[in-house]
C-alpha positions in Angstrom: 7.0 -25.7 -17.2 3.9 -27.5 -18.5 0.8 -25.7 -19.6 -2.3 -26.4 -17.7 -4.7 -26.0 -20.7 -2.9 -28.6 -22.8 -2.1 -31.0 -20.0 -4.2 -34.2 -19.9 -5.0 -35.1 -16.3 -6.6 -38.5 -17.1 -5.9 -40.9 -14.2 -3.7 -38.4 -12.5 -3.9 -37.0 -9.0 -3.7 -33.2 -9.2 -2.5 -31.5 -6.0 -3.9 -28.0 -6.4 -3.0 -25.1 -4.2 -6.1 -22.9 -4.1 -6.8 -19.7 -2.2 -9.9 -20.5 -0.2 -9.1 -17.8 2.4 -12.7 -16.6 2.2 -14.8 -14.6 4.7 -16.7 -17.1 7.0 -19.1 -15.8 9.6 -20.7 -18.3 12.0 -19.8 -21.1 9.6 -21.4 -19.3 6.6 -19.3 -18.2 3.6 -20.2 -14.6 3.0 -18.2 -14.0 -0.2 -17.3 -16.9 -2.5 -15.4 -15.0 -5.1 -12.1 -16.9 -4.5 -13.9 -20.3 -4.5 -15.6 -19.5 -7.8 -12.3 -18.3 -9.2 -10.9 -21.8 -8.8 -13.8 -23.6 -10.4 -12.5 -23.6 -14.0 -9.2 -25.2 -13.0 -11.0 -27.9 -10.8 -13.6 -28.6 -13.5 -10.9 -29.1 -16.3 -9.1 -31.7 -14.2 -12.3 -33.6 -13.5 -13.4 -33.4 -17.1 -10.1 -34.9 -18.2 -10.7 -37.9 -15.8 -8.3 -36.9 -13.1 -8.9 -36.6 -9.3 -8.0 -33.7 -7.1 -6.5 -32.9 -3.7 -7.1 -29.3 -2.8 -5.0 -27.4 -0.2 -5.4 -23.9 1.1 -4.8 -21.8 4.2 -7.5 -19.9 6.1 -6.6 -16.9 8.3 -3.6 -17.0 10.7 -4.6 -19.6 13.3 -1.4 -20.0 15.3 -0.8 -16.2 15.6 -4.4 -15.4 16.4 -4.7 -18.1 19.0 -1.6 -16.8 20.7 -3.3 -13.3 20.9 -6.7 -14.6 21.8 -6.5 -17.8 23.9 -10.3 -18.3 23.8 -9.9 -19.3 20.1 -9.1 -22.9 19.0 -7.9 -24.4 15.8 -11.5 -25.4 15.1 -12.3 -21.7 14.7 -10.0 -21.7 11.6 -11.3 -24.9 9.9 -11.9 -25.1 6.2 -14.8 -27.5 6.9 -17.5 -25.0 6.0 -16.1 -25.0 2.5 -16.8 -28.7 2.0 -20.6 -28.5 1.6 -20.4 -25.2 -0.3 -17.9 -26.6 -2.8 -19.8 -29.9 -3.1 -22.9 -27.9 -4.1 -21.0 -25.8 -6.7 -19.3 -28.8 -8.3 -22.4 -31.1 -8.1 -20.2 -33.8 -6.6 -19.4 -34.8 -3.0 -16.1 -33.3 -1.7 -14.2 -35.4 0.8 -12.4 -33.8 3.7 -9.2 -34.7 5.6 -9.0 -33.1 9.0 -5.2 -32.8 8.9 -3.2 -32.0 5.8 -0.3 -34.4 6.3 -1.8 -37.1 8.5 -2.2 -40.8 7.6 -5.8 -40.1 7.1 -4.9 -37.5 4.4 -2.5 -39.8 2.8 -4.9 -42.7 2.7 -7.8 -40.6 1.4 -5.6 -39.1 -1.3 -4.3 -42.6 -2.3 -7.8 -44.0 -2.5 -9.2 -41.2 -4.8 -10.8 -42.4 -8.0 -11.1 -40.3 -11.2 -13.7 -37.5 -10.7 -13.3 -37.4 -6.9 -12.2 -34.3 -4.9 -10.5 -34.2 -1.5 -10.0 -31.0 0.5 -7.3 -30.9 3.1 -7.6 -29.0 6.4 -6.0 -25.6 6.8 -2.3 -25.7 6.0 -1.6 -23.1 8.6 -2.4 -25.4 11.4 1.3 -26.2 11.0 3.9 -23.4 11.5 6.0 -25.1 8.9 3.7 -23.8 6.1 4.5 -20.2 6.6 8.1 -21.0 7.4 8.5 -22.6 4.0 9.7 -25.9 5.6 11.1 -28.3 3.1 10.2 -31.5 4.9 6.6 -30.3 5.3 6.5 -29.4 1.6 7.8 -32.8 0.7 5.1 -34.6 2.7 2.4 -32.5 0.9 4.0 -33.3 -2.5 3.6 -37.1 -1.9 -0.2 -36.7 -2.1 -0.3 -35.9 -5.8 1.2 -36.8 -9.2 1.0 -33.2 -10.6 1.3 -29.9 -8.7 -0.9 -27.0 -9.8 -0.6 -23.6 -8.2 -3.8 -21.7 -8.7 -3.5 -19.4 -5.7 -2.3 -16.0 -7.0 -3.3 -14.3 -3.8 -0.5 -16.1 -2.0 2.1 -16.1 -4.9 4.1 -13.4 -3.1 4.8 -15.6 -0.1 7.6 -18.3 -0.1 5.5 -20.7 1.9 5.8 -24.5 1.7 2.7 -25.1 -0.4 3.1 -22.1 -2.7 6.8 -22.2 -3.6 8.9 -24.8 -1.8 6.8 -27.7 -2.9 7.4 -27.2 -6.6 11.0 -28.6 -6.4 9.5 -32.0 -5.7 7.9 -32.2 -9.1 9.6 -32.4 -12.5 9.1 -29.5 -15.0 6.2 -31.2 -16.9 4.4 -32.0 -13.6 4.1 -28.5 -12.2 2.1 -25.7 -13.7 -0.1 -22.7 -13.0 -3.9 -23.3 -12.9 -6.2 -21.3 -15.1 -6.8 -18.5 -12.5 -3.1 -18.1 -11.9 -2.4 -18.2 -15.6 -5.0 -15.5 -16.2 -3.5 -13.3 -13.5 0.0 -13.6 -14.9 -1.2 -12.9 -18.4 -3.2 -9.8 -17.3 -0.4 -8.4 -15.2 2.2 -8.9 -18.0 -0.2 -7.3 -20.5 -0.5 -4.2 -18.4 3.1 -3.8 -17.4 5.0 -5.1 -20.4 2.6 -5.2 -23.4 0.5 -2.1 -22.8 -1.0 0.2 -25.4 -0.6 4.0 -24.8 -2.1 6.1 -23.4 -1.6 4.0 -20.3 -3.3 5.4 -17.2 -2.7 4.1 -13.7 -5.2 5.0 -11.1 -3.6 4.8 -7.6 -5.7 5.4 -4.5 -5.6 4.5 -0.8 -4.6 6.1 2.4 -0.8 6.3 2.4 1.9 7.3 -0.1 4.3 5.0 1.7 2.1 2.0 0.8 2.2 2.9 -2.9 5.7 4.5 -3.4 7.2 1.4 -5.0 4.3 0.9 -7.5 4.3 4.6 -8.4 8.1 4.5 -9.1 7.7 1.4 -11.3 4.8 3.1 -13.2 6.9 6.2 -13.9 8.7 4.0 -16.5 5.5 2.5 -17.9 2.5 4.9 -17.7 1.7 8.1 -19.6 -0.7 9.3 -16.8 -1.0 8.6 -13.1 -4.2 9.6 -11.3 -3.7 9.9 -7.5 -6.8 9.8 -5.2 -7.7 8.8 -1.7 -6.1 10.0 1.5 -2.6 9.8 -0.1 -3.4 12.8 -2.3 -3.3 15.2 0.6 0.4 14.4 1.4 1.1 15.8 -2.2 -1.0 18.9 -1.6 0.6 19.7 1.7 4.1 19.1 0.1 3.2 21.7 -2.5 2.2 24.2 0.2 -1.5 23.6 0.2 -3.9 23.8 3.2 -5.4 20.3 3.9 -7.1 20.9 7.3 -7.4 17.6 9.2 -7.0 15.5 6.1 -4.8 12.4 6.3 -1.2 13.3 5.7 2.2 11.6 6.1 4.4 14.5 7.3 7.5 12.4 7.0 6.8 11.8 3.3 6.5 15.4 2.1 10.0 15.4 0.5 9.3 12.1 -1.1 6.1 13.4 -2.6 7.9 16.4 -4.1 10.6 14.1 -5.5 8.0 11.9 -7.1 6.4 14.8 -8.8 9.7 16.0 -10.1 10.7 12.5 -11.3 7.3 12.3 -13.1 7.9 15.7 -14.8 11.4 14.6 -15.9 9.9 11.5 -17.5 7.0 13.4 -19.1 4.5 11.4 -17.0 1.4 13.4 -16.2 0.4 13.2 -12.5 -3.2 14.1 -11.9 -4.2 15.2 -8.4 -7.9 15.8 -7.5 -8.8 19.4 -8.1 -11.5 19.4 -5.4 -12.7 17.2 -2.5 -15.8 16.2 -0.6 -14.9 17.3 3.0 -16.3 16.2 6.3 -16.1 17.6 9.9 -15.3 14.1 11.3 -14.5 10.6 10.1 -17.9 9.2 10.4 -20.9 8.1 8.3 -23.1 10.8 9.8 -20.5 13.6 9.4 -21.5 17.0 8.0 -20.2 17.4 4.5 -19.2 20.2 2.1 -16.8 20.6 -0.8 -13.5 22.5 -1.2 -10.5 22.8 -3.5 -8.2 20.0 -2.4 -5.4 22.5 -1.5 -7.8 24.8 0.5 -9.4 22.5 3.0 -10.5 24.5 6.1 -9.1 23.8 9.6 -11.2 21.2 11.3 -12.3 19.5 8.1 -10.9 16.6 6.2 -11.1 15.3 2.7 -12.9 11.9 2.4 -13.7 11.7 -1.3 -12.9 13.4 -4.6 -15.2 16.2 -5.7 -17.1 16.9 -9.0 -14.3 18.8 -10.7 -11.9 16.0 -9.9 -14.4 13.4 -11.3 -14.7 15.3 -14.5 -10.9 15.8 -14.7 -10.1 12.1 -14.0 -12.9 10.8 -16.2 -11.5 12.7 -19.3 -8.1 11.1 -18.8 -9.5 7.6 -18.2 -11.8 7.7 -21.3 -8.9 8.7 -23.5 -6.8 5.7 -22.3 -6.0 2.4 -24.1 -4.7 0.7 -21.0 -5.9 1.2 -17.4 -4.6 -0.1 -14.1 -6.7 0.6 -11.1 -5.3 0.0 -7.6 -7.0 1.7 -4.6 -10.2 3.7 -4.0 -10.7 7.5 -4.4 -12.2 7.9 -0.9 -13.9 6.2 2.0 -16.3 4.4 -0.3 -17.5 2.1 2.6 -19.5 5.1 3.8 -22.3 6.1 1.5 -21.6 9.8 1.7 -18.1 9.3 0.4 -18.5 6.6 -2.2 -19.5 8.8 -5.2 -16.0 9.5 -6.4 -14.9 5.8 -6.4 -18.2 4.8 -8.1 -17.7 7.5 -10.8 -14.2 6.3 -11.5 -15.4 2.7 -11.7 -18.0 3.8 -14.2 -15.4 5.7 -16.3 -13.2 2.6 -16.4 -16.2 0.6 -17.6 -16.9 3.2 -20.3 -13.3 3.2 -21.5 -13.3 -0.6 -21.5 -16.5 -0.6 -23.6 -14.6 1.7 -26.1 -11.8 -0.8 -26.5 -9.4 -0.1 -23.6 -7.8 -2.9 -21.6 -8.6 -2.5 -17.9 -7.2 -4.4 -14.9 -8.5 -3.8 -11.4 -6.1 -5.1 -8.8 -5.9 -4.6 -5.0 -8.5 -5.6 -2.3 -10.3 -2.2 -2.0 -10.6 -1.6 -5.7 -11.9 -5.1 -6.2 -14.4 -4.6 -3.3 -15.5 -1.4 -5.0 -16.2 -2.9 -8.5 -18.0 -5.8 -6.8 -20.1 -3.4 -4.6 -21.2 -1.4 -7.6 -21.9 -4.5 -9.7 -19.3 -3.6 -12.3 -16.8 -6.4 -12.0 -17.9 -8.2 -15.2 -17.7 -4.9 -17.2 -13.9 -4.4 -16.9 -11.3 -6.5 -18.7 -9.8 -8.3 -15.7 -10.4 -8.3 -11.9 -7.4 -9.6 -9.9 -8.0 -12.0 -7.0 -4.5 -11.3 -5.5 -4.3 -8.0 -3.6 -0.8 -8.1 -2.0 0.5 -10.4 -4.8 -0.6 -8.1 -7.6 0.7 -5.1 -5.7 4.2 -6.7 -5.3 4.1 -7.8 -9.0 3.6 -4.2 -10.0 6.3 -3.1 -7.6 8.7 -5.1 -9.8 9.3 -7.9 -7.3 9.7 -11.5 -8.3 6.9 -13.5 -6.7 8.1 -16.8 -5.2 5.0 -18.7 -6.2 5.5 -17.7 -9.9 9.3 -18.2 -9.9 9.0 -21.7 -8.4 7.0 -22.8 -11.4 8.8 -20.8 -14.1 12.3 -21.5 -13.0 12.7 -25.3 -13.5 
């Protein structure tokens, strides 16, 4: 495996897998985080005197068109990215309206140093998601060097993210700077962490986070559990949770997790109190209650003041922090206070020398919403990929580069 930072791209065509699966509404990009994340990699190749062929997916065109016949492939085009990226780079980005057509091959072949070509949505072809070898080989012929900078898709064994790597020798395939950063950050938290190591796990369901919690029982000193999933634990322990979210088929699992944590001397922190509501709505009536004493007809939608103080103390005493999942329904203003307070505690701990990694779509959305993304150590761009990494799974996109 070659190292991107030390590779000289002069007079080379870099075929870069990026993740430009960004929100686009009426042809307008509404969040450019992923595009900006790829800029350092793109700029390094151009500065070296190389040229670039960018490839990405956007949405699930073939599956969505099947469900909604009024949609066409044009509704899933990457074309809106062209002008946006041209503006960010200060150079005209060319576009090929098919990723493996003669037009794409000709435009790639004609690229001069300093030029950039963006290919149309890879998922126009079902072969991309199927990991088709012939499709991957056709893509590979467009460039001299393969760079995977799409951590958000690293957990998928797709043609452009994993299969394609076999068509490049070891010194001609590598991670881009974004991917490199993601892997380093994840390794630091899971394998080179300083104690106390606190993992903050939120979200709706225990079943979604069971694997990550089990992995963390061998790594973390403290695990904070918030969000809807906390109520499954409270009910499992005999608490009253009213109409709060609960997975009744996971009660035994919740008890088993608590026992396993106790056996390993890992401290599980559940929220002492909750902000409760009489319905799941932005205009709901609200009150507060102990999390194991939620009245009938009410539901917990955020952590309360005691829980904030309790969690804050643990976070501020930590040296390593992993945050995956919100503390409540932070999309609604009445129930965002807990998630915001936890974000602020992570920022404070970071300021005091802790290493903090925020990973997972909702946590990332939260730190962005509260303007705190630049105040933590690392914000991951790969929700599902980061989650699978922390679950202990080998990610195909990483293995394809590492295992020459």
